[in-house]
gemmi code that builds the backbone of each chain (N, CA, C; Angstrom):
import gemmi

chains = {
    "A": [
        ("MET", (-0.599, 23.977, -29.582), (-1.263, 22.964, -28.799), (0.184, 22.503, -28.530)),
        ("SER", (-0.028, 22.294, -26.817), (1.899, 21.314, -26.637), (2.413, 20.703, -26.300)),
        ("THR", (3.344, 20.957, -26.698), (4.297, 19.716, -26.775), (4.452, 18.926, -26.323)),
        ("PRO", (4.941, 17.959, -26.826), (5.466, 16.938, -24.829), (6.733, 17.557, -24.011)),
        ("GLU", (7.739, 18.215, -25.163), (8.801, 18.981, -24.244), (8.396, 19.761, -23.279)),
        ("ASP", (6.593, 20.440, -23.902), (6.746, 22.513, -22.811), (5.371, 20.969, -21.454)),
        ("VAL", (5.058, 20.527, -21.664), (3.960, 19.378, -20.550), (5.368, 19.042, -19.736)),
        ("LYS", (6.310, 18.796, -20.605), (7.332, 17.852, -19.206), (8.244, 18.946, -18.701)),
        ("ALA", (8.561, 20.005, -19.632), (8.726, 20.749, -18.589), (7.881, 21.478, -17.413)),
        ("ARG", (6.881, 21.578, -17.777), (5.477, 21.673, -16.396), (5.318, 20.964, -15.772)),
        ("VAL", (5.830, 19.892, -16.258), (5.547, 18.640, -14.962), (6.186, 19.059, -14.574)),
        ("ALA", (7.783, 18.949, -15.022), (9.186, 19.619, -13.918), (8.709, 20.580, -12.492)),
        ("HIS", (8.454, 21.811, -13.502), (7.955, 22.300, -12.300), (7.871, 22.110, -11.124)),
        ("ALA", (6.330, 21.821, -11.756), (5.676, 21.448, -10.516), (5.684, 20.346, -9.712)),
        ("TYR", (7.275, 19.918, -9.627), (6.903, 18.342, -9.435), (8.449, 18.603, -8.300)),
        ("ASN", (8.061, 18.468, -6.383), (9.132, 17.745, -5.310), (9.447, 16.967, -4.951)),
        ("HIS", (9.889, 16.629, -4.473), (9.787, 15.565, -4.209), (11.081, 15.715, -2.636)),
        ("ALA", (11.006, 14.846, -2.129), (11.666, 14.682, -0.438), (11.313, 14.010, 0.324)),
        ("VAL", (12.401, 13.149, 0.720), (12.978, 12.532, 1.882), (13.102, 12.501, 3.099)),
        ("ALA", (12.339, 11.858, 3.740), (11.663, 12.142, 5.146), (11.443, 11.549, 6.059)),
        ("ASP", (10.949, 11.395, 7.041), (10.365, 10.059, 8.428), (9.233, 10.995, 8.231)),
        ("VAL", (7.939, 9.943, 7.833), (6.857, 9.984, 7.253), (6.626, 11.795, 8.873)),
        ("LEU", (6.798, 11.002, 9.857), (6.455, 11.597, 11.226), (7.342, 13.098, 11.242)),
        ("GLU", (7.901, 13.327, 10.491), (8.437, 14.694, 10.510), (8.774, 15.251, 9.898)),
        ("LEU", (7.676, 14.719, 7.775), (6.624, 15.629, 7.733), (6.453, 17.001, 7.843)),
        ("ASP", (6.802, 18.257, 6.522), (6.384, 19.785, 6.825), (5.317, 20.376, 5.769)),
        ("PHE", (4.644, 19.665, 5.074), (3.648, 20.011, 4.837), (2.910, 20.913, 5.537)),
        ("GLU", (2.604, 22.023, 4.550), (1.321, 22.752, 4.903), (-0.024, 22.183, 5.342)),
        ("ARG", (-0.097, 22.659, 6.724), (-1.348, 22.324, 7.266), (-3.140, 21.703, 7.011)),
        ("GLU", (-3.644, 20.855, 6.584), (-4.791, 20.808, 6.175), (-4.960, 21.874, 4.935)),
        ("PRO", (-4.098, 20.542, 3.854), (-3.689, 21.683, 2.104), (-4.863, 20.476, 1.279)),
        ("PHE", (-5.688, 19.470, 1.814), (-5.692, 18.632, 1.213), (-7.585, 18.280, 1.019)),
        ("ASP", (-7.907, 18.021, 0.309), (-9.348, 17.674, 0.681), (-10.044, 15.513, 1.206)),
        ("VAL", (-8.295, 14.860, 0.357), (-8.433, 13.608, 0.760), (-7.106, 12.872, 0.827)),
        ("ALA", (-6.931, 12.488, 2.367), (-6.205, 11.937, 2.427), (-6.243, 10.025, 2.283)),
        ("VAL", (-5.828, 9.338, 1.068), (-6.367, 7.492, 1.399), (-4.156, 6.984, 2.089)),
        ("CYS", (-4.160, 5.989, 2.315), (-3.979, 5.138, 3.011), (-3.248, 3.612, 2.132)),
        ("VAL", (-3.178, 3.359, 1.725), (-3.426, 1.860, 0.717), (-2.261, 1.288, 1.382)),
        ("PHE", (-2.916, -0.312, 2.210), (-1.775, -1.181, 3.076), (-0.525, -0.715, 2.970)),
        ("GLY", (-0.643, -0.128, 4.015), (0.710, 0.696, 4.403), (0.364, 1.457, 5.583)),
        ("ILE", (-0.992, 1.358, 6.809), (-0.737, 1.993, 7.681), (0.210, 0.881, 8.720)),
        ("PHE", (0.109, -0.074, 8.051), (0.446, -1.169, 8.970), (1.377, -1.374, 9.513)),
        ("PHE", (2.182, -0.331, 8.755), (4.668, -1.017, 8.795), (4.282, 0.326, 9.366)),
        ("PHE", (4.245, 1.439, 9.528), (4.528, 2.378, 10.554), (4.454, 1.748, 11.988)),
        ("PRO", (5.771, 1.515, 12.508), (5.665, 1.445, 14.651), (4.724, 1.820, 15.304)),
        ("ASP", (4.478, 3.331, 14.611), (3.095, 3.568, 15.818), (1.989, 4.102, 14.366)),
        ("MET", (1.695, 3.277, 14.496), (0.067, 3.278, 13.592), (-0.769, 4.406, 14.104)),
        ("ALA", (-0.626, 4.551, 15.661), (-1.980, 6.187, 15.755), (-1.189, 7.143, 15.453)),
        ("ALA", (-0.114, 7.198, 15.528), (1.383, 8.546, 15.453), (1.013, 9.081, 14.260)),
        ("ALA", (1.075, 7.621, 13.157), (0.790, 7.605, 11.201), (-0.529, 8.204, 10.835)),
        ("LEU", (-1.358, 7.682, 11.543), (-2.458, 8.638, 10.612), (-3.140, 9.545, 11.246)),
        ("ALA", (-2.596, 9.909, 12.852), (-3.042, 10.494, 12.968), (-1.934, 12.681, 12.423)),
        ("LYS", (-0.785, 12.604, 11.969), (0.131, 12.737, 10.603), (-0.830, 12.889, 9.899)),
        ("ILE", (-1.187, 11.988, 9.431), (-1.459, 12.190, 8.327), (-3.039, 12.616, 7.985)),
        ("ALA", (-3.941, 12.058, 8.947), (-5.089, 13.370, 9.137), (-4.560, 14.598, 9.046)),
        ("SER", (-3.608, 15.113, 10.165), (-3.443, 16.724, 9.927), (-3.575, 17.403, 8.585)),
        ("PHE", (-2.352, 16.812, 7.501), (-2.935, 17.055, 6.364), (-4.286, 16.939, 5.420)),
        ("VAL", (-5.706, 16.821, 5.903), (-6.591, 16.950, 5.373), (-7.568, 17.778, 6.449)),
        ("ARG", (-8.486, 19.065, 5.291), (-9.168, 19.709, 5.724), (-10.303, 19.392, 6.763)),
        ("PRO", (-10.359, 20.264, 7.195), (-11.318, 20.454, 8.401), (-13.478, 19.449, 7.306)),
        ("GLY", (-13.311, 18.752, 7.734), (-14.598, 18.317, 6.669), (-13.788, 17.821, 5.062)),
        ("GLY", (-12.365, 17.193, 5.141), (-12.064, 16.470, 4.051), (-12.257, 15.011, 4.413)),
        ("ARG", (-12.534, 14.124, 3.747), (-11.822, 12.441, 3.573), (-10.749, 12.122, 4.492)),
        ("LEU", (-10.820, 10.714, 5.136), (-9.948, 10.353, 5.093), (-10.005, 8.391, 4.897)),
        ("ALA", (-8.696, 8.027, 4.174), (-9.720, 6.873, 3.924), (-8.334, 5.035, 4.002)),
        ("VAL", (-8.653, 4.913, 4.813), (-7.473, 3.905, 4.896), (-7.941, 2.281, 4.310)),
        ("THR", (-6.524, 1.896, 3.959), (-7.485, 0.217, 3.898), (-6.409, -1.009, 4.387)),
        ("THR", (-6.890, -1.535, 4.866), (-5.766, -2.392, 5.360), (-6.219, -3.755, 4.676)),
        ("TRP", (-5.453, -4.937, 5.641), (-5.871, -6.574, 4.661), (-6.610, -7.027, 5.890)),
        ("GLY", (-7.604, -8.455, 6.048), (-8.207, -8.949, 6.198), (-7.866, -10.219, 7.433)),
        ("ALA", (-8.203, -10.684, 8.162), (-7.427, -11.624, 8.780), (-7.238, -13.063, 7.421)),
        ("GLY", (-6.518, -14.044, 7.728), (-5.433, -15.511, 7.136), (-5.842, -14.197, 5.653)),
        ("LEU", (-5.089, -14.167, 5.869), (-4.042, -13.088, 4.773), (-3.469, -14.086, 3.578)),
        ("PHE", (-3.767, -14.375, 2.278), (-3.060, -15.458, 1.551), (-3.141, -16.521, 1.527)),
        ("GLU", (-4.375, -16.874, 2.771), (-3.501, -18.762, 3.115), (-4.601, -18.924, 2.785)),
        ("PRO", (-4.253, -20.397, 2.280), (-3.797, -21.079, 2.836), (-1.652, -20.765, 2.903)),
        ("VAL", (-1.512, -20.365, 1.467), (0.490, -20.248, 1.716), (0.572, -19.843, 2.825)),
        ("ASN", (0.159, -18.630, 3.624), (0.726, -17.753, 4.973), (1.260, -18.504, 5.648)),
        ("SER", (0.384, -19.831, 6.393), (0.859, -20.607, 6.826), (2.127, -21.021, 6.129)),
        ("LEU", (1.506, -22.054, 5.407), (2.310, -22.600, 4.522), (3.483, -22.011, 4.438)),
        ("PHE", (4.047, -20.815, 4.247), (5.305, -20.424, 3.596), (5.795, -19.729, 5.045)),
        ("TRP", (5.153, -19.796, 6.224), (6.003, -19.121, 7.064), (6.366, -20.502, 7.701)),
        ("GLU", (5.798, -21.386, 8.174), (6.073, -23.131, 8.769), (7.784, -23.689, 8.135)),
        ("ALA", (7.748, -23.255, 6.561), (8.880, -23.246, 5.778), (9.575, -23.137, 6.343)),
        ("ILE", (9.323, -21.192, 6.790), (10.721, -20.864, 7.054), (11.360, -20.783, 8.761)),
        ("GLY", (10.159, -21.712, 8.923), (10.848, -21.529, 10.322), (11.394, -22.805, 10.463)),
        ("ARG", (11.249, -24.462, 9.809), (12.333, -24.676, 9.520), (13.540, -24.522, 9.480)),
        ("ILE", (13.634, -24.100, 8.272), (14.687, -23.446, 7.629), (15.788, -22.227, 8.092)),
        ("ARG", (15.142, -21.156, 8.361), (15.717, -20.131, 9.509), (14.637, -19.899, 10.359)),
        ("PRO", (14.967, -20.569, 11.058), (13.712, -20.012, 12.333), (13.480, -18.749, 13.010)),
        ("GLU", (15.212, -18.063, 12.739), (15.015, -17.328, 13.082), (14.701, -16.022, 13.135)),
        ("LEU", (13.979, -16.782, 11.506), (12.976, -15.247, 10.634), (11.749, -15.900, 11.247)),
        ("HIS", (11.732, -16.903, 11.390), (10.004, -17.305, 11.083), (9.439, -15.572, 12.307)),
        ("LYS", (8.432, -14.749, 11.146), (7.317, -14.193, 11.246), (7.917, -12.854, 12.186)),
        ("VAL", (9.645, -12.874, 11.754), (9.350, -11.478, 12.050), (8.915, -10.765, 10.723)),
        ("PHE", (8.710, -10.202, 10.139), (7.784, -9.640, 9.600), (6.098, -9.960, 8.878)),
        ("ASN", (4.870, -9.769, 9.335), (3.941, -9.724, 8.985), (3.303, -8.875, 9.407)),
        ("PRO", (3.255, -7.419, 9.627), (2.598, -6.250, 10.345), (1.199, -6.413, 9.853)),
        ("TRP", (0.769, -6.630, 8.148), (-0.630, -6.622, 8.596), (-1.299, -7.636, 9.558)),
        ("ASP", (-1.081, -8.497, 10.012), (-1.745, -9.203, 11.080), (-2.185, -8.013, 12.346)),
        ("ARG", (-1.549, -7.557, 12.415), (-1.542, -6.188, 14.396), (-2.884, -5.601, 13.492)),
        ("LEU", (-3.114, -5.825, 12.060), (-5.302, -4.628, 11.852), (-5.732, -5.090, 11.191)),
        ("GLY", (-5.769, -7.491, 10.838), (-6.651, -7.650, 10.677), (-8.488, -7.684, 10.633)),
        ("GLU", (-8.561, -7.257, 11.848), (-10.059, -7.071, 12.181), (-10.506, -5.720, 12.102)),
        ("ARG", (-11.738, -5.662, 12.790), (-12.638, -4.531, 11.804), (-12.224, -3.908, 13.550)),
        ("LYS", (-12.754, -4.334, 14.565), (-12.327, -4.045, 16.107), (-11.280, -3.136, 15.930)),
        ("LEU", (-9.977, -4.030, 15.795), (-8.866, -3.052, 16.163), (-8.290, -2.209, 14.832)),
        ("VAL", (-9.399, -1.627, 13.564), (-9.347, -0.648, 12.424), (-9.783, 0.293, 13.567)),
        ("LEU", (-11.447, 0.327, 14.499), (-12.041, 1.509, 15.355), (-10.822, 2.029, 16.359)),
        ("ASP", (-10.061, 0.290, 16.731), (-9.562, 1.278, 17.848), (-8.242, 2.476, 17.349)),
        ("LEU", (-7.990, 1.836, 16.501), (-6.588, 3.183, 15.806), (-7.314, 3.912, 15.333)),
        ("PHE", (-8.756, 4.464, 14.729), (-9.054, 5.644, 14.479), (-9.232, 5.938, 15.759)),
        ("ALA", (-10.282, 5.523, 16.645), (-10.123, 6.177, 18.198), (-9.114, 6.598, 18.846)),
        ("GLN", (-7.589, 5.837, 18.545), (-6.023, 6.125, 19.523), (-6.222, 7.802, 18.523)),
        ("ALA", (-6.497, 7.129, 16.995), (-5.436, 8.814, 16.255), (-6.374, 10.232, 16.598)),
        ("GLY", (-6.769, 10.183, 17.565), (-8.573, 11.027, 17.830), (-8.897, 11.610, 16.624)),
        ("LEU", (-9.431, 10.359, 15.685), (-10.768, 10.610, 14.939), (-11.990, 10.677, 15.293)),
        ("PRO", (-12.706, 10.744, 14.027), (-13.870, 10.193, 14.424), (-14.478, 8.551, 14.038)),
        ("GLU", (-15.635, 8.130, 14.899), (-15.336, 6.541, 14.522), (-15.898, 6.535, 12.288)),
        ("PRO", (-15.192, 5.456, 12.049), (-14.404, 5.461, 10.997), (-16.279, 4.326, 10.125)),
        ("VAL", (-16.617, 4.229, 8.647), (-17.260, 3.279, 8.611), (-16.496, 2.677, 8.023)),
        ("VAL", (-16.709, 1.045, 8.388), (-15.961, 0.358, 7.819), (-16.442, -1.170, 7.617)),
        ("GLU", (-16.193, -1.184, 6.114), (-16.169, -2.790, 5.226), (-15.564, -3.749, 5.721)),
        ("LEU", (-16.040, -4.516, 4.941), (-14.813, -5.667, 4.919), (-15.278, -5.931, 3.384)),
        ("GLU", (-14.662, -6.609, 2.699), (-14.917, -6.842, 1.329), (-14.076, -8.552, 1.084)),
        ("THR", (-15.102, -9.738, 1.122), (-14.343, -10.708, 1.166), (-13.350, -11.344, -0.104)),
        ("GLY", (-12.542, -11.421, -0.235), (-12.225, -11.478, -1.837), (-11.297, -12.990, -2.079)),
        ("SER", (-10.332, -13.133, -3.116), (-9.935, -14.216, -2.801), (-9.347, -14.207, -4.568)),
        ("ASP", (-8.098, -15.349, -4.473), (-7.544, -14.749, -6.313), (-6.013, -16.331, -6.448)),
        ("THR", (-6.045, -16.825, -7.587), (-5.809, -17.575, -7.945), (-4.496, -17.817, -8.535)),
        ("LEU", (-3.581, -18.657, -6.964), (-1.975, -18.432, -7.792), (-2.251, -20.647, -9.114)),
        ("ARG", (-1.617, -19.397, -9.930), (-1.550, -20.875, -11.289), (0.480, -21.301, -11.663)),
        ("GLY", (0.672, -21.960, -10.768), (2.210, -22.090, -11.245), (3.274, -21.273, -10.195)),
        ("GLU", (4.307, -21.847, -10.204), (5.102, -21.848, -9.423), (5.678, -20.629, -9.673)),
        ("ALA", (5.908, -19.782, -10.665), (5.571, -18.759, -11.035), (4.439, -17.319, -10.434)),
        ("ASN", (3.635, -17.820, -10.356), (2.550, -17.200, -9.450), (2.540, -16.997, -8.276)),
        ("LEU", (3.393, -17.991, -7.611), (3.819, -17.897, -6.333), (4.953, -17.824, -6.111)),
        ("PHE", (5.754, -17.007, -6.506), (7.110, -16.591, -6.681), (7.203, -15.077, -6.627)),
        ("ALA", (5.766, -14.695, -7.714), (5.317, -13.617, -7.176), (4.832, -12.848, -6.665)),
        ("LEU", (3.813, -13.514, -6.373), (3.005, -14.135, -4.365), (4.619, -13.309, -3.260)),
        ("LEU", (5.504, -13.907, -3.158), (6.471, -13.932, -2.463), (7.480, -13.100, -2.555)),
        ("LEU", (7.526, -12.359, -3.667), (8.351, -11.801, -4.139), (7.507, -10.111, -4.031)),
        ("GLY", (6.489, -9.975, -4.477), (5.144, -8.866, -4.906), (5.273, -8.169, -3.567)),
        ("THR", (5.078, -9.344, -2.118), (4.582, -8.858, -1.191), (5.607, -8.205, 0.547)),
        ("GLY", (4.931, -7.860, 1.149), (5.522, -7.779, 2.190), (5.956, -9.046, 2.753)),
        ("TYR", (6.503, -10.527, 2.434), (7.131, -11.058, 2.674), (8.968, -10.828, 1.964)),
        ("ARG", (8.923, -10.083, 0.381), (10.331, -10.076, -0.008), (11.251, -9.961, 0.671)),
        ("GLY", (11.207, -8.755, 2.682), (11.940, -8.437, 3.054), (12.648, -10.106, 3.556)),
        ("VAL", (11.786, -11.165, 3.488), (12.143, -12.218, 4.229), (12.723, -12.756, 3.455)),
        ("MET", (12.155, -13.026, 2.311), (12.492, -13.895, 0.928), (14.269, -13.755, 0.671)),
        ("GLU", (13.801, -12.011, 1.456), (15.763, -11.896, 1.132), (16.844, -11.913, 1.523)),
        ("GLN", (16.757, -12.280, 2.844), (17.936, -12.859, 3.386), (18.127, -14.187, 3.154)),
        ("LEU", (17.472, -15.027, 2.527), (17.768, -16.248, 2.216), (18.927, -15.860, 0.691)),
        ("SER", (19.208, -17.575, 1.467), (20.359, -18.006, 0.588), (19.374, -18.084, -1.297)),
        ("ALA", (20.650, -18.390, -1.954), (19.092, -19.325, -3.658), (18.546, -20.438, -2.478)),
        ("ASP", (19.828, -21.313, -2.566), (19.623, -22.674, -1.821), (17.957, -22.642, -1.135)),
        ("GLU", (18.651, -21.920, -0.033), (17.318, -21.697, 0.818), (14.945, -20.904, -0.479)),
        ("ARG", (15.858, -20.277, -0.606), (14.808, -19.803, -1.661), (13.762, -20.484, -1.920)),
        ("ALA", (14.982, -21.353, -2.923), (14.270, -22.914, -3.755), (13.797, -24.070, -2.756)),
        ("GLN", (14.377, -24.243, -1.696), (13.989, -25.225, -0.827), (12.779, -24.699, -0.213)),
        ("VAL", (12.698, -23.493, -0.215), (10.826, -22.842, 0.444), (10.061, -22.441, -0.663)),
        ("LEU", (10.554, -22.560, -1.381), (9.465, -23.259, -2.741), (9.032, -24.282, -3.208)),
        ("CYS", (9.403, -25.181, -2.981), (10.057, -26.391, -3.451), (8.782, -26.888, -1.864)),
        ("GLU", (8.646, -26.133, -0.695), (7.756, -27.449, 0.174), (6.678, -26.753, -0.534)),
        ("VAL", (6.652, -25.290, -0.129), (5.167, -24.204, -0.927), (4.574, -24.803, -1.834)),
        ("VAL", (5.144, -25.141, -2.039), (4.689, -25.385, -3.421), (3.532, -27.017, -3.454)),
        ("ALA", (5.081, -27.720, -3.083), (4.633, -29.120, -2.846), (3.207, -29.515, -1.786)),
        ("ARG", (2.720, -28.697, -1.041), (2.269, -28.718, -0.060), (0.835, -27.815, -0.722)),
        ("THR", (0.419, -26.949, -1.155), (-0.399, -25.923, -1.389), (-0.793, -26.411, -2.588)),
        ("HIS", (-0.688, -27.050, -3.654), (-0.980, -28.225, -5.415), (-1.325, -26.930, -5.507)),
        ("VAL", (-0.098, -26.188, -5.714), (-0.508, -24.587, -6.951), (-0.209, -24.978, -7.915)),
        ("ARG", (0.245, -26.408, -8.680), (0.003, -26.634, -10.193), (-1.328, -27.852, -9.903)),
        ("PRO", (-2.060, -28.268, -10.412), (-2.572, -26.457, -10.846), (-3.015, -25.257, -10.558)),
        ("ALA", (-3.715, -25.153, -9.663), (-3.767, -24.125, -9.091), (-4.329, -23.598, -7.893)),
        ("VAL", (-4.293, -22.669, -7.262), (-4.831, -22.507, -5.428), (-5.837, -21.861, -5.647)),
        ("ALA", (-6.724, -21.248, -3.932), (-6.779, -19.994, -4.487), (-6.293, -19.506, -2.956)),
        ("ILE", (-6.113, -18.194, -3.364), (-5.557, -17.514, -1.139), (-7.134, -16.790, -1.308)),
        ("ARG", (-6.127, -16.728, 0.017), (-8.134, -15.424, 0.548), (-6.944, -13.563, 0.339)),
        ("THR", (-7.972, -12.950, -0.574), (-7.094, -11.541, -0.549), (-8.447, -10.281, 0.327)),
        ("ASP", (-9.339, -10.969, 1.524), (-10.122, -9.967, 2.627), (-9.409, -8.887, 3.016)),
        ("VAL", (-10.250, -8.011, 1.820), (-10.063, -6.361, 2.060), (-10.144, -5.241, 3.122)),
        ("LEU", (-10.413, -4.280, 4.283), (-11.105, -3.972, 5.272), (-10.680, -2.636, 4.965)),
        ("TYR", (-12.491, -1.643, 5.066), (-11.632, -0.487, 4.733), (-12.479, 0.347, 5.206)),
        ("ALA", (-11.736, 1.788, 5.949), (-12.214, 2.062, 7.011), (-12.407, 3.080, 6.134)),
        ("ALA", (-12.873, 4.469, 6.482), (-13.011, 6.247, 5.896), (-14.099, 6.791, 7.463)),
        ("CYS", (-13.805, 7.482, 7.167), (-14.678, 8.687, 8.051), (-14.345, 10.443, 7.403)),
        ("ALA", (-14.820, 11.321, 7.837), (-14.663, 12.732, 7.907), (-14.391, 12.878, 8.443)),
        ("LYS", (-13.233, 14.859, 8.307), (-12.669, 14.713, 9.160), (-13.257, 15.826, 9.797)),
        ("SER", (-13.188, 15.543, 11.117), (-13.992, 16.846, 12.271), (-13.345, 18.506, 12.295)),
        ("GLY", (-14.584, 19.298, 11.647), (-14.048, 21.247, 11.985), (-13.206, 21.412, 13.497)),
    ],
    "B": [
        ("MET", (-12.420, 22.946, -13.775), (-12.908, 23.098, -12.825), (-11.260, 22.508, -11.978)),
        ("LEU", (-11.101, 22.309, -11.522), (-9.621, 21.327, -10.913), (-10.468, 20.354, -9.890)),
        ("GLY", (-10.229, 19.451, -9.887), (-10.457, 17.985, -8.847), (-10.041, 18.124, -7.851)),
        ("PRO", (-10.702, 17.156, -6.700), (-10.269, 17.221, -5.356), (-8.639, 17.144, -5.347)),
        ("SER", (-8.562, 17.578, -4.195), (-6.295, 17.257, -3.590), (-5.880, 16.491, -2.866)),
        ("ILE", (-5.349, 15.063, -3.540), (-5.481, 14.049, -3.160), (-4.101, 13.460, -2.355)),
        ("MET", (-4.060, 13.476, -1.320), (-2.585, 13.403, -0.387), (-2.988, 11.368, -0.701)),
        ("ILE", (-1.704, 10.819, -1.254), (-2.258, 9.334, -1.193), (-0.645, 8.287, -0.305)),
        ("VAL", (-0.666, 8.141, 1.292), (0.479, 6.841, 1.469), (0.191, 5.291, 1.304)),
        ("SER", (1.278, 5.040, 0.408), (1.106, 3.573, -0.515), (2.653, 2.198, 0.085)),
        ("ALA", (2.172, 2.203, 0.700), (3.259, 0.800, 0.803), (3.686, 0.118, -0.632)),
        ("PRO", (5.485, -0.058, -0.866), (5.885, 0.524, -2.252), (5.055, -1.331, -3.487)),
        ("PHE", (4.847, -1.584, -2.476), (4.040, -2.825, -3.442), (2.449, -3.078, -3.300)),
        ("ALA", (2.458, -1.819, -2.539), (0.584, -1.958, -3.764), (0.636, 0.222, -4.235)),
        ("VAL", (1.396, 0.133, -4.712), (1.844, 1.553, -5.030), (0.700, 1.743, -6.783)),
        ("GLY", (0.712, 0.521, -6.747), (-0.832, 0.113, -8.603), (-1.864, 1.084, -8.123)),
        ("TYR", (-2.216, 0.547, -6.732), (-3.494, 0.829, -6.639), (-3.642, 2.531, -5.869)),
        ("ALA", (-2.475, 3.202, -5.254), (-2.540, 4.664, -5.441), (-2.198, 5.176, -6.846)),
        ("TRP", (-1.950, 4.622, -8.273), (-1.813, 4.392, -9.388), (-2.863, 4.293, -9.925)),
        ("ALA", (-3.697, 3.357, -9.658), (-5.548, 3.538, -9.990), (-5.840, 4.190, -9.347)),
        ("THR", (-5.910, 5.097, -8.380), (-6.888, 5.997, -7.704), (-6.175, 7.749, -8.371)),
        ("LEU", (-4.617, 7.621, -8.745), (-4.950, 9.570, -9.354), (-5.901, 8.925, -10.992)),
        ("ARG", (-5.513, 7.974, -11.502), (-5.704, 7.948, -12.757), (-7.693, 7.826, -12.598)),
        ("SER", (-8.135, 7.544, -11.736), (-10.385, 7.335, -11.869), (-9.640, 8.581, -12.329)),
        ("GLU", (-9.228, 10.075, -11.329), (-9.500, 11.235, -11.174), (-9.549, 12.039, -12.481)),
        ("THR", (-8.555, 11.416, -13.160), (-8.013, 11.836, -14.960), (-8.977, 12.763, -14.858)),
        ("HIS", (-10.854, 12.620, -15.276), (-11.695, 13.272, -16.071), (-11.420, 14.568, -15.518)),
        ("ARG", (-10.771, 15.464, -14.265), (-10.352, 16.057, -13.558), (-9.059, 17.184, -13.868)),
        ("PRO", (-8.513, 17.711, -14.161), (-6.950, 17.503, -13.354), (-6.789, 17.653, -12.068)),
        ("LEU", (-6.107, 17.131, -11.255), (-6.257, 17.535, -9.876), (-4.837, 18.654, -8.998)),
        ("ALA", (-5.680, 19.120, -8.181), (-5.840, 20.237, -7.315), (-3.744, 20.419, -7.128)),
        ("LYS", (-4.014, 19.184, -6.598), (-2.586, 18.302, -5.785), (-2.854, 17.642, -5.570)),
        ("VAL", (-1.584, 16.832, -5.651), (-0.654, 14.693, -5.280), (0.040, 15.320, -4.746)),
        ("ALA", (0.332, 14.591, -3.653), (1.012, 13.979, -2.671), (1.136, 12.206, -2.609)),
        ("LEU", (2.329, 11.772, -2.564), (2.961, 10.416, -2.809), (4.175, 9.814, -2.210)),
        ("ILE", (3.559, 9.617, -0.930), (3.751, 9.668, 0.241), (4.967, 7.797, 0.233)),
        ("VAL", (6.007, 7.167, -0.346), (6.147, 5.856, 0.193), (7.178, 5.600, 0.304)),
        ("ALA", (7.078, 4.485, 0.419), (9.106, 3.371, 1.785), (9.927, 3.718, 1.094)),
        ("SER", (10.052, 4.092, -0.337), (11.419, 3.650, -1.290), (11.539, 4.951, -1.996)),
        ("THR", (12.774, 4.992, -2.107), (12.059, 6.575, -3.262), (12.607, 5.055, -5.068)),
        ("GLU", (12.632, 4.243, -4.854), (12.536, 3.907, -6.015), (11.305, 4.113, -6.587)),
        ("THR", (10.095, 3.541, -6.182), (9.295, 3.035, -6.583), (8.508, 4.974, -6.332)),
        ("ALA", (8.496, 5.830, -6.117), (8.458, 6.586, -6.192), (8.708, 7.638, -7.614)),
        ("VAL", (10.355, 7.062, -8.042), (10.425, 7.711, -9.486), (9.818, 7.290, -10.137)),
        ("LEU", (9.867, 5.763, -9.751), (8.625, 4.937, -10.868), (7.437, 5.499, -11.109)),
        ("VAL", (6.444, 5.766, -10.320), (5.626, 6.874, -9.558), (5.365, 7.792, -11.187)),
        ("TYR", (6.618, 8.346, -10.981), (6.717, 9.968, -11.703), (7.607, 9.571, -12.433)),
        ("LEU", (7.555, 8.802, -12.601), (8.116, 8.227, -14.742), (6.611, 7.531, -15.009)),
        ("LEU", (5.723, 7.519, -14.775), (4.700, 7.140, -15.252), (4.168, 8.159, -14.967)),
        ("ALA", (3.987, 8.680, -14.236), (2.876, 10.230, -14.986), (3.171, 10.605, -15.516)),
        ("GLN", (4.612, 11.274, -15.656), (5.054, 11.751, -17.285), (4.487, 10.671, -18.207)),
        ("ALA", (5.147, 9.768, -18.268), (4.007, 9.633, -20.139), (2.742, 9.097, -19.965)),
        ("THR", (2.073, 10.074, -18.998), (0.888, 9.366, -19.275), (0.226, 11.383, -19.501)),
        ("VAL", (1.854, 11.632, -19.484), (1.018, 13.569, -19.249), (1.196, 13.525, -21.217)),
        ("GLN", (2.680, 12.727, -21.680), (3.295, 12.753, -22.871), (2.487, 12.715, -23.866)),
        ("LYS", (0.905, 11.709, -23.400), (0.839, 10.891, -24.158), (-1.207, 11.372, -24.632)),
        ("LEU", (-1.319, 12.810, -23.393), (-1.888, 13.873, -23.026), (-1.788, 14.691, -23.918)),
        ("ALA", (-0.892, 15.598, -24.306), (-0.411, 16.229, -24.620), (0.321, 15.368, -26.533)),
    ],
}
model = gemmi.Model(1)
for chain_id, residues in chains.items():
    chain = gemmi.Chain(chain_id)
    for i, (resn, *xyz) in enumerate(residues, 1):
        res = gemmi.Residue()
        res.name, res.seqid = resn, gemmi.SeqId(i, " ")
        for name, pos in zip(("N", "CA", "C"), xyz):
            atom = gemmi.Atom()
            atom.name, atom.element = name, gemmi.Element(name[0])
            atom.pos, atom.b_iso = gemmi.Position(*pos), 0.0
            res.add_atom(atom)
        chain.add_residue(res)
    model.add_chain(chain)
structure = gemmi.Structure()
structure.add_model(model)
structure.setup_entities()
């Protein structure tokens, strides 16, 4: 039986890492059976170029899947958060809400077409989550793409934003938020 | 028999989903895995999680 040290040594030997621009990655072409992009494609300035690059690593006949948020993500918190930011730090208003770029089925289809890929099957899964109290709300604001804005606020400004959103969402005792997801998948043509 | 080779491109905040994808395939060893995240810290975290799982399996 292998000891943990034996296994760790084998894993360390098999593991490589690199820091690079995704568009400049230099993996061997087409070595993967599957590529999935999980709530990430909308962060790329050129989404079509990024998707085409990811697809270049998939073998012919392999599968490519993308998940993205549906329209209305985190509402009603989303609108109230941006309204608070607009009052407290107007220069930061909606400077970073990247998932808005891809929240509709047609936008996803267009993206795959622009990347030169076959038309994907796109499914919308409607969802919701429940925030219970300030701690949940704060976790949402710091644990998602809002964090970039939150980190630019002073401690007082953060408290003010949180106060406003708490007061208007009735997060105590609980508020339901939208978390619709779009799934898109296609087989790479040979 | 080896499982598929998988590339995962994930937002740092969604890396839990990436980890779930890896775990869902652990009934057979994956041929190759690549994880691309826009955060060195997140990559290190996933690596440590993978190591912890390997250690548990050993």
